[in-house]
C-alpha positions in Angstrom: -11.5 55.1 -38.3 -8.9 54.4 -40.9 -5.5 53.5 -39.8 -2.6 56.1 -39.7 -0.4 56.9 -42.5 2.0 57.8 -39.8 5.6 58.4 -41.4 7.4 55.9 -38.8 7.1 54.3 -35.8 10.5 55.1 -34.3 13.1 57.6 -35.1 15.6 54.9 -36.3 19.6 54.7 -37.3 19.3 53.1 -41.0 21.5 49.4 -40.0 20.4 47.3 -43.1 18.2 47.0 -46.0 14.9 45.2 -46.0 14.5 42.9 -49.2 11.2 42.5 -50.9 10.1 38.7 -50.8 6.9 37.0 -50.3 5.7 36.9 -46.9 4.3 33.9 -47.1 7.9 31.3 -48.4 9.4 29.9 -45.1 12.9 30.9 -43.7 15.5 27.8 -42.9 15.8 27.0 -39.1 17.9 30.6 -37.5 21.5 29.0 -36.3 22.9 31.7 -34.5 22.0 30.4 -31.2 21.8 26.4 -31.3 20.2 26.1 -28.5 16.6 27.7 -30.0 15.1 27.2 -32.7 13.6 29.4 -35.0 10.5 28.9 -37.1 8.0 31.8 -39.2 4.2 31.4 -39.5 3.1 31.0 -43.1 0.6 33.1 -43.4 -2.8 32.7 -45.7 -1.8 34.8 -48.7 -3.8 37.8 -48.1 -3.3 38.1 -44.7 -0.3 41.2 -43.6 0.1 40.7 -39.8 2.0 43.2 -39.3 1.6 42.3 -35.6 1.8 45.4 -33.3 0.5 43.4 -30.3 0.1 40.0 -28.8 -2.2 38.5 -26.1 -2.9 34.4 -25.4 -6.2 33.5 -24.6 -7.2 31.0 -21.5 -8.1 28.3 -24.0 -4.5 29.0 -25.8 -5.6 30.8 -28.8 -3.2 33.7 -29.8 -4.9 37.0 -30.6 -3.0 39.3 -32.8 -3.4 42.8 -33.3 -2.4 44.3 -36.6 -0.7 48.4 -37.2 -3.4 48.7 -39.9 -6.1 48.4 -37.4 -7.0 44.4 -37.1 -7.1 41.8 -34.9 -6.8 38.3 -35.8 -7.3 35.0 -33.8 -4.8 31.9 -34.4 -7.1 29.3 -33.4 -4.1 26.7 -32.8 -0.3 28.6 -32.3 1.1 25.7 -31.3 0.9 23.5 -34.7 3.4 23.9 -37.2 3.7 27.3 -37.8 4.7 26.2 -41.6 0.8 24.8 -41.8 -1.6 27.1 -41.8 -4.6 25.0 -42.5 -3.3 23.5 -39.2 -3.0 26.8 -37.2 -6.6 28.5 -38.3 -6.4 32.0 -38.8 -9.8 34.6 -37.8 -9.8 37.6 -38.0 -11.6 39.0 -35.0 -12.2 42.9 -35.1 -11.1 45.7 -37.5 -11.5 49.5 -38.0 -9.3 50.3 -35.5 -6.9 53.3 -35.7 -3.5 51.9 -35.0 -3.6 49.5 -32.0 0.1 49.5 -30.7 -0.6 46.5 -27.6 -3.0 43.9 -26.9 -4.6 42.2 -23.7 -6.3 39.5 -22.6 -8.2 40.9 -19.2 -11.1 40.3 -17.2 -13.2 38.0 -20.4 -11.9 40.7 -23.0 -9.6 41.8 -25.3 -8.4 45.2 -24.5 -6.7 47.6 -26.8 -4.8 50.9 -27.2 -5.8 52.7 -29.8 -4.1 56.1 -30.9 -7.2 57.8 -29.1 -8.7 55.5 -26.8 -8.4 52.5 -24.3 -11.0 50.0 -25.9 -12.6 46.7 -24.7 -14.0 44.1 -27.8 -15.9 41.3 -27.0 -17.6 38.7 -28.5 -21.2 38.9 -27.1 -23.1 36.4 -29.7 -20.3 33.5 -29.6 -19.6 34.3 -33.9 -16.6 34.3 -33.6 -15.9 37.9 -34.5 -16.4 41.1 -32.3 -19.5 42.9 -31.9 -19.1 45.1 -29.2 -16.4 48.2 -29.2 -16.1 49.8 -25.4 -14.3 53.2 -24.3 -12.3 52.4 -21.4 -10.9 55.6 -21.4 -9.6 58.6 -23.0 -8.1 62.2 -22.9 -4.7 62.5 -23.7 -4.1 65.1 -26.5 -3.8 63.9 -30.3 -3.5 66.4 -33.1 -2.5 64.6 -36.0 1.2 64.7 -35.5 2.7 61.1 -36.8 5.1 60.3 -34.0 1.4 60.8 -31.5 1.8 56.2 -30.8 0.0 54.9 -28.1 0.9 51.7 -26.4 -0.2 48.9 -23.9 -2.2 48.1 -21.7 -0.4 46.2 -18.9 -1.9 45.6 -16.1 -0.1 46.0 -12.4 -0.4 44.6 -8.9 -3.1 46.9 -8.1 -5.3 46.5 -10.9 -4.8 49.2 -12.8 -3.6 49.2 -16.9 -0.4 51.2 -17.4 -0.2 52.3 -21.0 2.5 54.9 -22.9 2.5 57.7 -24.6 5.2 59.2 -26.9 6.3 62.6 -27.3 5.3 64.4 -30.2 7.9 65.4 -32.7 8.6 68.1 -35.4 6.7 71.0 -36.0 3.1 71.2 -34.9 -0.1 69.7 -37.8 -2.0 73.1 -38.9 -5.2 72.1 -40.8 -7.7 73.9 -42.6 -7.0 76.9 -40.2 -6.9 74.4 -37.2 -3.5 74.6 -34.5 -3.8 72.1 -32.3 -2.7 73.8 -29.1 -3.3 71.6 -26.2 -1.3 67.9 -26.5 -1.9 67.1 -22.9 0.7 64.4 -21.5 2.5 63.4 -24.5 5.3 61.8 -23.4 3.7 60.1 -20.2 3.4 57.3 -18.6 -0.1 57.0 -18.0 -3.1 54.4 -15.6 -6.3 53.6 -15.9 -7.6 52.8 -12.6 -10.1 50.1 -11.9 -12.8 52.8 -12.0 -11.8 53.6 -15.2 -10.5 57.2 -14.2 -7.5 58.5 -16.7 -4.6 59.4 -14.4 -1.0 60.8 -15.7 1.8 58.3 -13.5 5.2 59.5 -14.9 7.0 62.0 -17.1 10.3 62.2 -19.4 9.5 59.2 -22.2 9.7 60.0 -25.6 9.0 56.8 -27.8 8.4 54.7 -25.2 7.0 51.7 -27.7 7.9 48.6 -25.4 6.0 47.9 -22.6 5.4 44.9 -20.0 5.7 43.9 -16.1 8.3 41.2 -14.3 7.5 38.5 -12.3 7.3 41.0 -9.5 4.4 43.0 -11.0 6.4 46.1 -11.8 5.8 47.7 -15.2 8.5 48.7 -17.3 9.0 50.0 -20.4 12.0 50.6 -23.5 12.3 54.2 -24.9 14.0 55.2 -28.1 17.6 56.7 -28.6 17.4 60.4 -30.1 17.5 63.8 -28.2 17.6 63.7 -24.0 18.3 60.0 -25.0 21.6 59.1 -25.8 21.3 55.7 -26.4 18.1 53.3 -25.9 16.9 52.4 -22.0 14.8 50.1 -19.6 12.8 52.2 -16.9 10.8 51.1 -14.3 7.3 53.0 -15.1 5.7 54.5 -11.2 4.0 57.2 -10.2 5.6 60.7 -9.4 9.0 60.4 -11.6 10.9 62.0 -14.2 12.5 59.9 -17.0 14.7 63.0 -18.6 12.9 64.5 -21.9 11.9 67.6 -21.9 9.0 67.2 -23.9 6.7 66.5 -21.0 8.3 69.1 -18.8 5.3 71.6 -19.3 2.5 69.3 -18.2 4.5 69.2 -14.9 2.3 72.5 -14.4 -1.1 70.7 -14.2 -3.2 70.4 -11.7 -3.2 66.6 -11.6 0.6 66.0 -12.6 2.5 63.9 -9.8 5.3 64.9 -10.8 6.7 68.3 -9.7 7.6 70.8 -11.7 11.8 70.1 -12.4 12.6 73.8 -14.1 15.3 74.6 -16.3 17.1 71.7 -17.8 20.6 71.4 -17.5 23.1 70.8 -21.1 25.8 68.6 -21.6 26.2 67.0 -18.3 27.1 63.2 -17.2 24.2 61.0 -16.5 25.5 60.2 -13.0 25.4 64.2 -12.8 22.1 64.3 -13.8 20.9 62.0 -11.3 22.3 65.0 -8.3 21.1 67.8 -9.9 18.2 67.4 -11.9 15.1 67.0 -10.2 12.8 64.1 -9.7 15.2 62.5 -12.3 15.6 58.6 -12.0 17.8 56.7 -14.9 16.7 53.7 -16.4 17.1 50.5 -14.8 19.1 49.5 -17.5 20.9 51.1 -20.6 21.1 49.2 -24.5 24.8 50.1 -25.0 24.3 50.9 -29.1 24.5 48.7 -32.1 26.3 46.2 -29.3 22.8 45.4 -27.5 20.5 46.7 -30.4 20.1 50.3 -31.7 15.6 50.2 -31.1 14.4 48.2 -28.7 10.9 47.1 -28.4 8.0 44.9 -26.9 9.1 43.2 -23.8 7.7 40.1 -22.0 8.5 37.9 -19.0 9.5 34.4 -18.6 7.0 33.0 -16.5 7.5 29.5 -18.2 8.5 27.4 -15.1 11.4 26.2 -17.1 10.4 25.5 -20.6 12.4 28.1 -22.5 15.6 27.3 -20.8 17.3 28.8 -17.5 16.4 31.9 -17.3 13.2 31.7 -15.4 11.4 35.2 -14.6 14.4 37.5 -16.5 13.0 39.7 -19.0 13.1 39.2 -23.0 13.0 42.2 -24.7 12.5 42.6 -29.2 15.1 44.4 -31.1 14.0 46.9 -34.5 16.6 47.3 -36.4 19.2 44.6 -35.6 15.5 41.9 -36.0 16.3 40.2 -32.8 15.6 39.9 -29.4 17.5 40.2 -26.1 17.5 39.1 -22.9 17.8 41.5 -19.3 18.2 40.3 -15.6 17.3 42.8 -13.1 17.9 43.0 -9.1 17.0 46.0 -6.4 20.1 47.7 -4.9 18.8 50.1 -2.5 15.2 49.5 -3.5 15.5 50.5 -6.4 16.3 48.0 -9.9 19.0 48.1 -12.0 20.6 45.1 -13.7 22.6 44.0 -17.3 21.2 43.2 -20.6 22.6 39.9 -22.8 22.3 39.3 -26.7 20.1 36.5 -27.0 19.5 35.8 -30.6 19.7 37.5 -33.9 18.7 37.2 -37.5 15.0 37.2 -37.6 13.1 37.4 -40.4 12.0 41.5 -39.2 12.1 44.3 -36.9 10.9 42.0 -33.7 8.0 44.6 -32.2 5.7 42.3 -29.7 6.3 39.5 -27.8 4.2 36.5 -25.7 4.7 33.3 -24.5 2.4 30.5 -25.5 1.8 27.7 -22.4 4.2 25.1 -24.1 6.8 27.5 -23.1 7.9 29.0 -26.8 8.3 32.5 -27.4 6.3 34.2 -30.0 8.0 37.4 -31.9 5.4 39.7 -33.6 7.1 41.7 -36.3 6.6 44.5 -38.5 9.3 47.4 -40.0 6.6 49.3 -41.4 8.5 49.9 -44.3 11.3 51.1 -42.2 15.3 49.7 -42.4 15.5 46.4 -40.6 17.8 43.8 -41.0 16.2 40.1 -42.3 14.1 39.3 -45.5 10.8 40.2 -44.4 8.3 43.3 -43.5 6.7 41.8 -41.4 5.5 38.4 -39.9 5.3 36.1 -36.8 7.9 33.6 -35.5 8.1 31.3 -33.0 11.5 30.6 -30.8 11.5 27.3 -29.2 14.3 25.9 -26.8 15.4 22.3 -27.5 16.1 20.7 -24.1 19.3 21.4 -24.4 21.2 23.6 -21.7 23.4 26.6 -23.2 26.6 28.2 -21.9 25.3 31.4 -20.4 25.7 33.9 -18.0 22.7 33.7 -16.3 22.5 36.4 -14.0 25.0 39.2 -13.2 24.4 40.8 -10.0 26.6 43.9 -7.7 28.9 43.3 -4.9 30.3 46.0 -2.8 33.5 45.5 -4.3 32.5 43.7 -7.7 30.1 41.1 -9.4 28.6 37.7 -8.5 28.4 36.1 -11.9 25.8 33.0 -12.1 26.8 30.3 -14.6 23.9 28.2 -16.7 26.3 25.2 -16.3 29.2 24.6 -14.1 32.6 26.4 -14.9 36.3 24.9 -16.0 37.9 25.8 -12.9 40.9 26.9 -14.3 39.6 29.3 -16.9 37.2 30.8 -14.9 40.0 31.7 -11.8 41.9 33.2 -14.5 41.5 37.1 -14.3 43.0 37.1 -17.9 39.8 35.8 -18.8 37.7 38.4 -18.0 37.6 41.9 -19.8 36.1 45.4 -18.1 35.4 48.6 -19.0 33.2 51.0 -18.0 31.5 54.5 -19.5 28.3 56.6 -19.1 26.4 58.8 -21.4 25.8 62.5 -21.9 22.3 63.6 -20.6 21.6 67.0 -23.5 18.7 67.6 -25.8 21.5 66.7 -28.9 19.7 63.5 -31.1 21.7 60.6 -29.4 25.1 60.4 -28.3 28.2 57.7 -27.9 30.2 56.6 -24.6 31.7 59.0 -22.8 34.5 58.9 -19.7 35.5 55.3 -20.5 38.1 53.6 -18.2 38.9 50.1 -17.9 37.9 48.1 -14.6 40.5 46.2 -13.2 39.4 42.5 -12.4 41.4 41.6 -8.9 41.0 38.4 -8.4 38.2 35.5 -10.2 36.9 33.1 -7.4 35.0 29.8 -8.3 32.5 29.1 -5.7 31.6 25.5 -4.1 28.8 24.5 -7.0 31.4 25.3 -10.3 28.0 27.5 -11.4 29.8 30.8 -9.7 32.9 33.1 -9.8 32.6 36.3 -7.9 34.9 38.8 -9.3 36.6 41.5 -7.3 37.4 44.9 -9.5 38.7 48.1 -8.8 37.2 51.6 -9.9 33.9 50.7 -9.9 31.8 53.3 -10.7 28.2 54.5 -9.7 26.3 55.7 -12.8 28.4 53.8 -15.1 27.4 51.1 -17.6 30.3 47.9 -16.8 31.0 46.0 -20.0 32.2 42.6 -19.1 34.0 40.0 -21.5 35.0 36.8 -20.7 36.7 35.1 -23.7 38.6 32.9 -22.2 35.8 31.6 -19.6 34.8 27.3 -20.6 32.7 25.9 -19.1 33.4 22.3 -17.5 32.4 20.6 -20.5 34.9 22.6 -22.6 32.2 25.1 -23.9 32.5 28.7 -24.8 29.7 30.8 -23.2 27.5 31.4 -26.3 27.6 34.8 -25.6 30.6 36.1 -24.2 29.7 39.5 -22.9 27.2 41.3 -20.5 26.5 45.2 -20.0 25.4 45.8 -15.9 23.9 49.2 -15.5 25.6 49.9 -12.2 23.5 53.1 -11.0 24.2 52.0 -7.6 27.0 50.2 -5.8 25.8 48.0 -2.9 26.6 48.2 0.6 27.2 45.6 3.0 26.2 42.7 0.7 
């Protein structure tokens, strides 16, 4: 089946021009974050590695799905990326229909094509897939350009999760045929261990990044657009509604686990939506637009055991338009996830689309801008990010307290600057819930930092704040905080989504 000629992966706002350049030419090492080096893989001629999915195999090889329907195997991904012969590239599968994700599971590679979940195996051990088996299908596909499908990702119960884009624009009409039934667009779905496809949650728009945290809970990113004023990270689970209206009609289906929500309100704030929209669950994290990217994509949890620096068990999230990677810290308050987003690295060669960790602890970034605008000098590729072993001075964690926040730093702070409330600035704001495309920050107000108390280990600072607001993003800047060695923060800003203010903590 030929790859789709879909118009775009996402509805993007222009943020830079991609310049024509040979994908084989090496780039200089990125200087954005001095504690991490970024090295592009120099691809052999003729290989267009528009990496839509990455899967590390048990023997250390790397499988890469390509947007236009192929899967390649990199025999030695930990070798020098600039030496194509040392890395070794071999075509494993072809003829797929826009695979947007890849997983090694129970001795086989599994991908989600536009119309089905597919298992691929090499049964005669010649290095090429000869068995293509449909594991599940049954969601609506009409030919609309926006009907992407992503995944799969396993959960703790052995299910495989996938996410489905909502259709966009006019309905497709071809040769007198008009698609009238397109079930489960804009839904999160599972394939059970028995092979049954089941709907789980609704209200998604373009949920292009999907992955699990260290506890095995599954999350996905979504894209700013109608019903999304900015980009969210949501916790996928059964029976919840994330807010996008296109999935609402399918709530009437007998197998829907989400109760019908009725007519949706317009032009109310997110905190108001949390109170009045039936079943509505806000994102665990909002990515403030431009400040924390413009189009979040694939995500992966750092389970390297410290090989990638001091951010174990945190999520790393690709950024399409600004060609970078963000970092997300999550915690549970009243049983629900919320947390903070931090910028991590910028300046990649192309739009980050998929992420994976190699056994040596390095982070791989698969890239493709599909011809749409992203910063950088390439239209596709693969890059490797390695920690240099030195600890960057960063805010490692930002945890909510009843009266403020507890900051944990990666290194000891300078007691004088860290205890000075003038070293910090905080504002809070929220967004509108509406059908319009995107939206600005609204109801912005300063948050007074009354005290800043340095902990006994010199790595924590407790901020007491006046004016905390549940349901609001709390944007923190730390321009004055220095480390005990006199270093400034690599990233002196954090964006915490305070859905709930904890009680009695």
